[in-house]
N, C-alpha and C positions, 0 to 999 in steps of 0.2 A: 504493500500500500504506500509506504513511504517512498519507494523508488518511483512509483507512478507519479506521485505528487512532485517529486524533484524533477522528473522528466518534463512535466507540464510547466513547471517554473522555468526550467531551462529553455523550453521552446518559446515561452512567452518573452523571456529576456532576449533570446536570440532574435525573435521577430521584431521586438521593439528597437533593438540595436540596428537591425537591418533597415528599419524605417528611417532611423536617424541618418544612417549612411546614405541612403537613397535621397533623402531630402537635401542633405549637404551637397550631393552630386548635382542635383537639379539646380540648386542655388548657384553653385560655381559655374556650371555650364551656361546657365542663363546670363550670368554676369559676363562671361567671356564672349558670348554672342553679341551682347549689347556693346561691349567695348569695341569689338570688330566693326560693328555698324557705325559707331560714333567716330571712328578714325577719320573719316572724310570731313567731319564737322570740326574736329579739334586741330585746326591749323594755326600756327603762331600768329598773333596779331601785331607783334612788334619785331624788333631785331633779335636774332639769336647770336650771342657772342660766346666764345670759349674762354672759360676761366679755370685754370688749374686742371685742364682736361675734361671739364664738364660744361655742358651747354646751359647758358643762363639767358632768360628772356628779359628784354628791356623795351618797354613801350614808350613812345614819345609822341607828343603833338603840341601844337601852339608855336608861336614865333616871338614871344616876349623877350625882354632883356634879362629877366630873372628866371632862374630854373627852380621849380618846385619839385622836390623829390619825395614821392609818396612811398612810405615803408609800411608794409602790411602787418597786422596783428597776428599773433600766433594761431596757426590752424586755418587761416583764411584760404580756401581752396583756390580762388582766382583773384589775386590782388588787382589785376587790370580791370576786371569787371566790377569788383567790389567798390573801387574808388571812382568808377566812371560817372556816377551821378554828380559827384563833386567836381572832378577836374574838368568836365565839359562846361562847367559854369565859370571856369578860370582860364581856360586855354585861349580865350580871346585877348588876354593881357599878359599871360605868362607862358614860358615854355614848361611843358609837363613831362615828367619822367617817372615811370613805374618799374623799377627793377624787381624781378621776382626771385626771391631767394631759392637756393637749392631745395627741392622738395615741394615747391609751390608752382601753381599755374602751369606754364609751358616749359619751365625749367626742368632739368634732369632731376631724378631722384637718385641720390648717391649716398654712400656710407662715408660721410665726411664729418669732422669735428664741428660742433656748434658753439664753441666758445666765441666771445665777442670779437676777439682779434681776427679770427678766421672769417666770420660772417662780415665784419666791416671791410676787410681787405677784398673779399669777393665782390661786394657791392661797389666799392671804389673802382676796382678794375673794370667791372661790367659797365659802369657809367662812362668811363674814359674810352673803352672800346666802342661804345655806342656814339662817341663823338661829343659827349657832354662834359664840359670842363667846369671845375668849381670857380667861384663859391656857389653853394647851394642853399636854398631854404628847405630844410628838412621838415616833412609833414608825416610824422609817425603816428601809427595807431596802436594802442594797447602795449603789448610786450616790446614793440620796436622803440618805445620811448627810451629804453636802456641803450640801444645801439646809437640813437641820435645824440644823447648826452655824451656817450663815450666818444663819438665822432668829433663833437665839439671840443672835448677835453684833449683828445690826442692830436687832432688836426684843426686847430682853431681858425686858421686862415681859409679853410674849406667850407665852413659853415657860417653863413651870415645871419641866420635866425632859425628858430625852431617853432613850428606850429603843431602842438601836440593835440591829437584827437583822443581824448579819454585814455591817456597813457598810464601805464604802470610805473610808478616811481619807486626808488630804492626802499623808501620807508614802508611802502605797502608790502613788499616782499619780505621784509624783516619782521613784520608784525607777528607776535606769538600766536595769534588766533588763526593764522594762515594754515590750511590743512597741510599735513606732512607731505613733502614732495614725493616721497616714495609711494605713499598710498595713492596720491593723485595720478602719478605716472603709471602705476599698476592698472588702474581703472582705464586709463587712456589706451594702454597697450592691449587690453582685452577688447575694448571697443574697436581699436584699429584692426585686430584680427578678424572680428566679425564683419567689419566694413569691407576689408579687402577680399573677403569671400563673396561679397555681393549681397549680403542680407539686407542692407539699407535700400536696395532697389524695391524691396517688398514693403518698405515703410516710407512712402513718398512724403509723408508729413515732415520728415527730417530735412530734406532738401528744400521743401517749401518754406520752412521756417528760417532759412538763410535770409539775412536782412537785405541783401542785394536783390533777391527775388521778391520777397514779401513787401518791401518798402521802397526800393530804388526805382530808377527811371529806365531800367533795361527794357528793350523791345522783346517781343516774343521770341525772336530768333536768338537774341543774346541770353535770354533765360534758358533756352534749350542748350546753348553753348555752356552756360554756367553749370547746368546739371551734368552735362557730359564731363566737364572738368572735375566737378565735385566727386564723382564716382571714381576718379583716378587719383585725386589729390586730397584725400581726407585722412588726417592723422598718419601721414607718411612717416617713415623712420626719421628723417631730418626734423620734422615737426615735433616728434616725441622727444628727440634728443635735445631740442631747445628747452623743453621743460626740465629734463634731467640736469641741464647746465644752468638753469635759471638763477639759483641762489649764488653760485660761483660768479656768474656774470654780474649780478647785482653788487656783490662785494667788490668786484673789479671797478665798477663805476664809483662806488662809495669811497674807495681808497684814494680817489683823486678829487681835487677841489671842484666845486660846482662851476660850470662855465658861466661867464658873465657876458651875455649877448641878449638881443631881443627874444623874448619867449612869450608865446600866447598859448594858453591851454583852453580847450573846450572840454567841459566836465559834465558827464551824464549823471543820471540818477542811480547808476550802478546795475541796472537790470541787464542780465545777459553776460555778466563777467564770470560767474561761476566760482567765485572764491569765498562766498559766504559773508561778505562784508555788508553792513547796512549802507544806506545812501549817505548818511552823515560820515561814516568812517571812510568810505571810498572818496568822497569829495574832500574830506579833511586831509588825506594823504597828499593829494595834488596841491591843494592850497598851501599846506605847510611847506612843501618843497619849493614852491614859487616864492615864499616869503624871504628866501635867502638869495634871490636873484633880483637885482635892482630894477632892471628894465623888463618887467614882466606884467602880464595881465591874464585874467581868466574870465570865461563866460560860463556861468552855471546854466545847465539845460535840464531842469528838473522833470520836464515832460517827456524826455527821450532816453532810450537805453543805450547800450555800449557802442553800437555801430552808428554813430552820429552822422557819418558821411553818407549813409543811406537814409536815415530817418529825417535829417534836417539839412540837406545840402544847400538850400538857399541861404539859410542863416549863416552857415559856415563860410560860404563863398563871399558873402557881403562883408563879414567881419575880417576875413583874410585880406581882402582888398583894402580895407581900412588900415589894417596893421602893417601890411607889406605893400607900400606904394609900387606900382608897376614900373615906374621910371625913376 
């Protein structure tokens, strides 16, 4: 009797395991088929330059005397399309540049270090190879705030101003209430594995919630393009490695004096950051950081979440033009 019961349990377990394997195969095959179909859609929008043996994408438009360099937040699948709603409102007066870091957008996915020195040198080389010479006005979003400050610290003659879009400042990353990096990275790695299998194709609400799609000015074609890039460039290994190196990079910035140059911060209500801070805490970090920079201003945007470039591009464009005269 016991043997029969055990056999039935074994058959049930085997059948259940078989269903899981079959489902996984269906998901992966479906993902591969879609990737193949989307190949024709995903063609670089800007220049492709080679930096340290890897291809990097640099998008440019506009003919102004000043160059605004847009640096994406961590995990943004398509920086070029994510910033589009904002830079199209500025390219009539400024030259626009969007370098896409390794692992982002049209750039290669590669196993490369993500310490600030490496990331900064890659971006500097990419811009120069694309024919864009400093000085630059850096326009970082979120995690790229660290790179922008470090850029101004290390190469002050190359940065004329910083316009931060809801940036993470060093004091935010040192706060004891911040979730442990190891726990956060583990969750991201699990999510990345699931995404790379193609599971998210069966959860369309995830890509629909991307700010560039839900709130930006993208055309239907551009939204299709964003979706295609999203399924290729979500939580890539370089993106995950940026999180692994986050605290070390923050310490590197903190070890040097704060740069003294014109700085404008746009500060959101904190929605969508994912770090567990209240609105007051998140805004306080950025305001406190600016208090040590003489020529600094900030704009509180309590009605909008983290991706301000998509939620309120008109406001940002107007304020940028006021803060950074085109001539």
